[in-house]
C-alpha positions as CSV (number, residue, x, y, z in Angstrom):
1,X,-103.3,-109.2,-221.9
2,X,-107.0,-108.7,-222.3
3,X,-108.1,-105.1,-221.3
4,X,-109.9,-104.6,-218.0
5,X,-112.4,-101.8,-217.5
6,X,-112.4,-99.1,-214.8
7,X,-115.0,-96.4,-214.2
8,X,-113.7,-93.0,-213.2
9,X,-115.1,-90.5,-210.8
10,X,-116.9,-87.6,-212.3
11,X,-114.2,-85.0,-211.5
12,X,-111.5,-87.3,-213.0
13,X,-113.2,-87.8,-216.4
14,X,-112.6,-84.3,-217.6
15,X,-108.9,-84.3,-216.6
16,X,-108.2,-87.6,-218.3
17,X,-110.3,-86.6,-221.3
18,X,-108.2,-83.5,-221.8
19,X,-105.0,-85.6,-221.9
20,X,-103.6,-85.8,-218.4
21,X,-101.5,-89.0,-218.2
22,X,-102.3,-90.1,-214.6
23,X,-105.3,-91.4,-212.9
24,X,-104.8,-91.2,-209.1
25,X,-106.2,-93.9,-206.9
26,X,-109.0,-91.7,-205.6
27,X,-110.0,-91.0,-209.2
28,X,-111.2,-94.6,-209.6
29,X,-114.9,-94.9,-208.7
30,X,-115.4,-96.9,-205.5
31,X,-116.3,-100.5,-205.4
32,X,-113.9,-101.7,-208.1
33,X,-110.9,-104.0,-207.8
34,X,-107.7,-102.6,-209.4
35,X,-106.1,-105.0,-211.9
36,X,-102.5,-106.2,-211.6
37,X,-99.9,-103.6,-212.6
38,X,-99.3,-103.7,-216.3
39,X,-102.8,-104.8,-217.2
40,X,-104.3,-102.8,-220.2
41,X,-107.3,-100.8,-218.9
42,X,-110.2,-99.1,-220.7
43,X,-111.2,-96.1,-218.7
44,X,-114.9,-95.3,-218.6
45,X,-117.0,-92.3,-217.6
46,X,-119.8,-92.4,-215.1
47,X,-122.2,-93.7,-217.8
48,X,-119.9,-96.4,-218.9
49,X,-118.7,-94.6,-222.0
50,X,-115.0,-94.9,-223.0
51,X,-112.7,-92.0,-222.2
52,X,-109.2,-93.3,-222.5
53,X,-106.9,-96.3,-222.4
54,X,-103.9,-97.1,-220.2
55,X,-101.9,-99.5,-218.0
56,X,-102.9,-100.3,-214.5
57,X,-100.3,-99.2,-211.9
58,X,-100.0,-99.3,-208.1
59,X,-99.7,-96.8,-205.3
60,X,-101.0,-93.2,-205.6
61,X,-101.1,-93.5,-209.4
62,X,-103.6,-96.2,-210.3
63,X,-103.4,-95.9,-214.1
64,X,-100.9,-94.5,-216.6
65,X,-102.9,-93.2,-219.5
66,X,-101.5,-94.1,-223.0
67,X,-104.2,-92.6,-225.3
68,X,-107.9,-92.4,-226.1
69,X,-108.3,-95.8,-227.7
70,X,-107.1,-99.3,-226.9
71,X,-104.0,-100.3,-228.9
72,X,-101.6,-103.3,-228.8
73,X,-99.0,-102.2,-226.1
74,X,-95.9,-103.5,-227.9
75,X,-97.1,-101.7,-231.1
76,X,-97.6,-98.5,-229.1
77,X,-94.1,-98.7,-227.5
78,X,-92.5,-99.3,-230.9
79,X,-94.4,-96.4,-232.5
80,X,-93.7,-93.9,-229.7
81,X,-90.1,-94.8,-229.3
82,X,-89.5,-94.4,-233.0
83,X,-91.1,-91.0,-232.8
84,X,-89.0,-90.1,-229.8
85,X,-85.8,-91.1,-231.6
86,X,-86.7,-89.0,-234.6
87,X,-87.2,-86.0,-232.4
88,X,-83.8,-86.4,-230.8
89,X,-82.1,-86.7,-234.2
90,X,-83.5,-83.3,-235.0
91,X,-82.8,-81.5,-231.7
92,X,-79.6,-83.0,-230.3
93,X,-76.4,-81.6,-231.8
94,X,-74.1,-83.9,-233.7
95,X,-71.3,-83.2,-231.2
96,X,-73.4,-84.8,-228.4
97,X,-74.1,-88.5,-227.7
98,X,-75.6,-88.2,-224.2
99,X,-79.2,-87.2,-224.1
100,X,-82.7,-88.3,-223.0
101,X,-84.2,-90.7,-225.5
102,X,-87.6,-91.1,-223.8
103,X,-89.1,-88.7,-221.3
104,X,-92.1,-90.4,-219.9
105,X,-95.5,-89.0,-220.7
106,X,-93.9,-86.3,-222.9
107,X,-93.1,-89.1,-225.3
108,X,-96.3,-91.0,-224.8
109,X,-94.8,-93.5,-222.3
110,X,-95.7,-92.2,-218.8
111,X,-93.6,-93.7,-216.1
112,X,-90.7,-94.7,-218.3
113,X,-87.4,-92.9,-218.9
114,X,-84.6,-93.9,-221.3
115,X,-81.3,-92.1,-221.3
116,X,-78.6,-92.7,-224.0
117,X,-74.9,-92.6,-223.1
118,X,-73.1,-93.3,-226.4
119,X,-73.5,-97.0,-227.0
120,X,-75.4,-97.6,-223.8
121,X,-79.1,-96.9,-223.1
122,X,-80.2,-96.8,-219.4
123,X,-83.9,-97.5,-218.7
124,X,-85.5,-96.2,-215.5
125,X,-88.9,-97.5,-214.6
126,X,-91.0,-95.2,-212.4
127,X,-94.2,-97.2,-212.8
128,X,-94.7,-100.9,-212.0
129,X,-97.1,-100.9,-215.0
130,X,-94.0,-101.3,-217.3
131,X,-92.6,-104.4,-215.6
132,X,-94.6,-106.9,-217.9
133,X,-93.7,-104.9,-221.0
134,X,-89.9,-104.5,-220.4
135,X,-89.1,-106.9,-223.3
136,X,-91.1,-104.8,-225.7
137,X,-89.4,-101.6,-224.4
138,X,-86.0,-103.2,-224.7
139,X,-86.5,-104.4,-228.3
140,X,-87.8,-100.9,-229.4
141,X,-84.7,-99.2,-227.8
142,X,-82.4,-101.6,-229.6
143,X,-84.1,-100.9,-232.9
144,X,-84.3,-97.1,-232.6
145,X,-81.7,-96.1,-230.0
146,X,-78.5,-96.8,-231.9
147,X,-77.0,-98.5,-228.9
148,X,-75.3,-101.9,-228.2
149,X,-76.4,-102.3,-224.6
150,X,-79.7,-101.7,-222.9
151,X,-79.6,-101.8,-219.1
152,X,-82.1,-100.9,-216.3
153,X,-81.1,-98.7,-213.5
154,X,-82.7,-100.0,-210.3
155,X,-83.5,-98.1,-207.1
156,X,-87.0,-96.6,-207.7
157,X,-88.4,-97.2,-204.2
158,X,-92.1,-97.6,-205.2
159,X,-91.2,-100.0,-208.0
160,X,-88.2,-102.1,-207.1
161,X,-86.0,-102.7,-204.1
162,X,-82.8,-103.2,-206.0
163,X,-79.7,-101.2,-206.7
164,X,-77.2,-101.0,-209.5
165,X,-77.9,-102.1,-213.1
166,X,-79.7,-105.0,-214.7
167,X,-78.6,-105.8,-218.3
168,X,-81.6,-106.2,-220.6
169,X,-79.8,-106.5,-224.0
170,X,-76.2,-106.7,-225.3
171,X,-73.0,-106.8,-223.2
172,X,-73.1,-105.5,-219.7
173,X,-72.2,-101.8,-219.5
174,X,-68.8,-100.8,-218.1
175,X,-68.5,-99.3,-214.7
176,X,-67.5,-96.0,-216.4
177,X,-67.7,-94.8,-220.0
178,X,-66.8,-91.6,-221.7
179,X,-69.5,-89.6,-223.6
180,X,-69.5,-86.4,-225.6
181,X,-71.4,-83.2,-224.8
182,X,-71.0,-80.2,-227.0
183,X,-67.7,-81.7,-228.1
184,X,-66.5,-82.1,-224.5
185,X,-65.8,-85.5,-222.8
186,X,-67.5,-86.7,-219.6
187,X,-67.0,-89.8,-217.5
188,X,-70.3,-91.4,-216.7
189,X,-71.0,-94.1,-214.1
190,X,-74.4,-95.5,-215.0
191,X,-74.6,-97.9,-212.0
192,X,-73.5,-95.4,-209.3
193,X,-73.9,-91.8,-210.5
194,X,-76.8,-89.5,-209.8
195,X,-80.0,-90.1,-211.9
196,X,-78.8,-92.4,-214.6
197,X,-75.2,-91.1,-214.7
198,X,-75.3,-87.4,-215.7
199,X,-77.7,-84.5,-215.3
200,X,-78.7,-84.5,-218.9
201,X,-81.4,-81.8,-218.4
202,X,-78.8,-79.1,-217.7
203,X,-76.9,-79.7,-221.0
204,X,-78.0,-76.5,-222.7
205,X,-77.4,-74.5,-219.5
206,X,-73.9,-75.9,-219.3
207,X,-73.2,-74.6,-222.8
208,X,-74.5,-71.2,-221.7
209,X,-72.1,-71.1,-218.7
210,X,-69.2,-72.1,-221.0
211,X,-69.9,-69.1,-223.2
212,X,-70.0,-66.7,-220.3
213,X,-67.0,-68.0,-218.4
214,X,-64.1,-66.5,-220.3
215,X,-61.7,-64.5,-218.1
216,X,-63.8,-65.0,-215.0
217,X,-63.3,-66.8,-211.7
218,X,-66.1,-69.4,-211.5
219,X,-67.6,-71.2,-208.5
220,X,-69.5,-74.4,-209.3
221,X,-71.6,-75.0,-206.2
222,X,-73.3,-78.4,-205.8
223,X,-71.0,-79.4,-208.6
224,X,-71.5,-83.2,-208.5
225,X,-69.0,-84.4,-211.2
226,X,-68.3,-81.0,-212.5
227,X,-70.5,-80.6,-215.6
228,X,-70.7,-76.8,-215.3
229,X,-67.1,-76.6,-214.2
230,X,-65.8,-78.4,-217.3
231,X,-67.7,-76.2,-219.7
232,X,-66.5,-73.1,-217.8
233,X,-62.9,-74.2,-217.9
234,X,-63.1,-75.1,-221.5
235,X,-64.7,-71.8,-222.2
236,X,-61.7,-69.9,-220.9
237,X,-62.4,-69.3,-217.2
238,X,-59.4,-68.0,-215.3
239,X,-60.0,-70.4,-212.4
240,X,-62.8,-72.8,-211.5
241,X,-63.7,-74.0,-208.0
242,X,-65.7,-77.2,-207.7
243,X,-67.7,-77.6,-204.5
244,X,-69.6,-80.8,-203.5
245,X,-70.1,-82.9,-200.4
246,X,-69.4,-86.2,-202.2
247,X,-65.6,-86.9,-202.4
248,X,-66.1,-89.4,-205.2
249,X,-68.0,-86.9,-207.3
250,X,-65.2,-84.3,-206.8
251,X,-62.6,-86.9,-207.9
252,X,-64.7,-87.5,-211.1
253,X,-64.9,-83.7,-211.7
254,X,-61.1,-83.6,-211.6
255,X,-60.9,-86.5,-214.0
256,X,-63.4,-84.8,-216.3
257,X,-61.1,-81.8,-216.6
258,X,-58.2,-84.1,-217.5
259,X,-60.3,-85.8,-220.2
260,X,-60.6,-82.5,-221.9
261,X,-56.9,-81.6,-221.8
262,X,-57.4,-79.2,-218.9
263,X,-54.8,-79.2,-216.1
264,X,-56.9,-79.7,-212.8
265,X,-54.0,-78.3,-210.8
266,X,-54.9,-74.9,-212.2
267,X,-58.3,-75.1,-210.5
268,X,-59.7,-75.9,-207.0
269,X,-61.6,-78.8,-205.7
270,X,-63.4,-78.6,-202.4
271,X,-65.2,-81.4,-200.6
272,X,-67.7,-79.5,-198.4
273,X,-71.3,-79.0,-197.7
274,X,-72.3,-76.4,-200.3
275,X,-75.1,-75.1,-198.1
276,X,-72.6,-73.7,-195.6
277,X,-69.3,-73.4,-197.6
278,X,-67.9,-69.9,-198.1
279,X,-65.3,-68.7,-200.7
280,X,-62.3,-66.6,-199.8
281,X,-63.3,-63.9,-202.3
282,X,-66.3,-63.1,-204.7
283,X,-66.2,-64.6,-208.2
284,X,-67.2,-63.3,-211.6
285,X,-69.6,-66.3,-212.2
286,X,-71.3,-68.5,-209.6
287,X,-73.4,-71.6,-210.6
288,X,-75.7,-72.9,-207.9
289,X,-77.5,-76.2,-208.9
290,X,-78.8,-77.8,-205.6
291,X,-80.6,-81.1,-205.3
292,X,-84.3,-81.5,-205.0
293,X,-85.3,-79.7,-201.8
294,X,-88.9,-80.9,-201.4
295,X,-90.4,-84.4,-201.9
296,X,-93.8,-83.8,-200.1
297,X,-96.2,-81.0,-199.2
298,X,-94.9,-80.7,-195.6
299,X,-91.5,-79.8,-196.9
300,X,-92.6,-77.1,-199.4
301,X,-92.3,-74.1,-197.1
302,X,-88.9,-75.3,-195.8
303,X,-87.8,-75.6,-199.4
304,X,-88.9,-72.1,-200.2
305,X,-86.8,-70.8,-197.3
306,X,-83.8,-72.8,-198.4
307,X,-84.0,-71.4,-201.9
308,X,-84.3,-67.9,-200.5
309,X,-81.3,-68.3,-198.2
310,X,-79.3,-70.0,-200.9
311,X,-80.0,-67.0,-203.2
312,X,-78.7,-64.6,-200.5
313,X,-75.6,-66.7,-199.8
314,X,-74.6,-67.3,-203.4
315,X,-75.5,-63.7,-204.4
316,X,-73.0,-62.4,-201.9
317,X,-70.4,-64.7,-203.6
318,X,-70.8,-62.7,-206.9
319,X,-68.6,-59.6,-207.5
320,X,-70.2,-56.4,-208.8
321,X,-70.9,-56.9,-212.5
322,X,-70.7,-60.6,-212.1
323,X,-73.2,-63.3,-212.9
324,X,-75.2,-65.8,-211.0
325,X,-76.7,-68.9,-212.6
326,X,-79.1,-70.4,-210.1
327,X,-81.3,-73.5,-210.6
328,X,-84.0,-75.6,-209.1
329,X,-85.1,-79.2,-209.9
330,X,-87.9,-79.1,-207.3
331,X,-91.1,-79.7,-209.2
332,X,-93.3,-79.0,-206.2
333,X,-92.4,-75.3,-206.3
334,X,-93.8,-73.4,-209.3
335,X,-91.7,-71.0,-211.3
336,X,-93.5,-68.1,-209.6
337,X,-92.9,-69.4,-206.0
338,X,-89.2,-70.2,-206.8
339,X,-88.5,-66.9,-208.4
340,X,-90.1,-65.1,-205.5
341,X,-87.7,-67.0,-203.1
342,X,-84.7,-66.1,-205.3
343,X,-85.8,-62.4,-205.5
344,X,-86.3,-62.1,-201.8
345,X,-82.9,-63.7,-201.1
346,X,-81.0,-61.5,-203.7
347,X,-82.7,-58.4,-202.4
348,X,-80.4,-58.8,-199.4
349,X,-77.3,-59.3,-201.5
350,X,-77.2,-56.2,-203.8
351,X,-79.1,-55.0,-206.9
352,X,-79.7,-57.5,-209.7
353,X,-80.9,-57.7,-213.3
354,X,-82.6,-60.9,-214.7
355,X,-80.9,-61.8,-218.0
356,X,-82.3,-65.2,-218.9
357,X,-84.7,-68.0,-217.8
358,X,-84.6,-71.6,-218.9
359,X,-86.4,-74.9,-218.3
360,X,-86.1,-78.4,-219.7
361,X,-84.2,-78.9,-223.0
362,X,-86.1,-80.2,-226.1
363,X,-85.1,-83.8,-225.4
364,X,-87.2,-83.6,-222.2
365,X,-90.6,-82.9,-223.7
366,X,-93.6,-82.3,-221.4
367,X,-97.2,-82.8,-222.2
368,X,-99.2,-79.6,-222.2
369,X,-101.8,-81.1,-220.0
370,X,-99.2,-82.4,-217.5
371,X,-97.7,-79.3,-215.9
372,X,-96.6,-81.4,-212.9
373,X,-93.8,-82.7,-215.1
374,X,-92.2,-79.3,-215.4
375,X,-89.5,-79.2,-212.8
376,X,-86.3,-77.6,-214.1
377,X,-85.8,-73.9,-213.5
378,X,-82.7,-71.8,-214.2
379,X,-82.3,-68.0,-213.9
380,X,-79.2,-66.1,-215.0
381,X,-78.8,-62.8,-213.2
382,X,-76.2,-60.0,-213.1
383,X,-75.2,-58.2,-210.0
384,X,-75.4,-54.5,-210.7
385,X,-72.6,-52.2,-209.5
386,X,-73.5,-50.1,-206.4
387,X,-74.0,-46.5,-207.8
388,X,-73.0,-45.1,-204.4
389,X,-69.5,-46.4,-204.7
390,X,-66.7,-44.5,-206.6
391,X,-65.6,-46.1,-209.8
């Protein structure tokens, strides 16, 4: 495609020039027709001088920025995917074959995500700009992803109205496949599971929970398919309780224990609303990993209150001296706001020490100039014994 040209508003020029990967619709100077999604675009300042290069998109984001200077799009995809694959070879352990291969703008491909599950790569398209370039993306994934199958997970509302998987290369992926994470086995359902099949961003935090679980009773709240529960049980937890509202996910959590030679009958599986469920007794380690609680500005205050109330509820589930690993995937709440909510909730549930903070793992890179892409937050805390009680 021949590049089009778009002039930016004065206040957008600096943001894009510093490296932000999005041009919002109101950042395009008035009086211009937006090209069709996927059209290469030269971005100009108010004097007509070039600022950056990208792909036209649609909706709130008008252009996904790819760099400063025009370049052949298939060549750029090939180069950036090769760089992304080399990074994963360096940062992902050899005992793991499930990880994020491409993380959007953090890998120079804004609006595009590729997750690898063993021999299968799952593509998720968050920008319609990539629709005309899917063949180039597929070929690059085949060359550099070390996979047999490339499939697209449908269901991004603003891009497609489909559901399930669309095979792009190789044999169709199975309904379920088993992958390895830190030497443990997990059943993944790419067509039906959350995200693209597994919450890959929590991989390093699951390892941490596994190291801390020995000899403890563990509650895995909002467990989904039991990622934290499996690591805890494999790490020597005395008993693990899985809690999730989705019965199918709880069934898969039970199967994930079996896949790792762990008798699920030694543990507990509860189909219940984790926002209201209460255990019979406090535990030595509680993991709370709720879904995204805010998708728009109007919901932000309600999300803050939910995190505060969750912190209080889950804090009361932790025995004295025990641990709480609590997380958020709500990008709209900053670290500061989220930690404030957690602190206020825990203040009502004992005395606490903060031991550890964590964000996205290294296979989820984020552009320095794109802080909106930082979403994952995890805090590990210890409930201090009450000094007023006898020992």
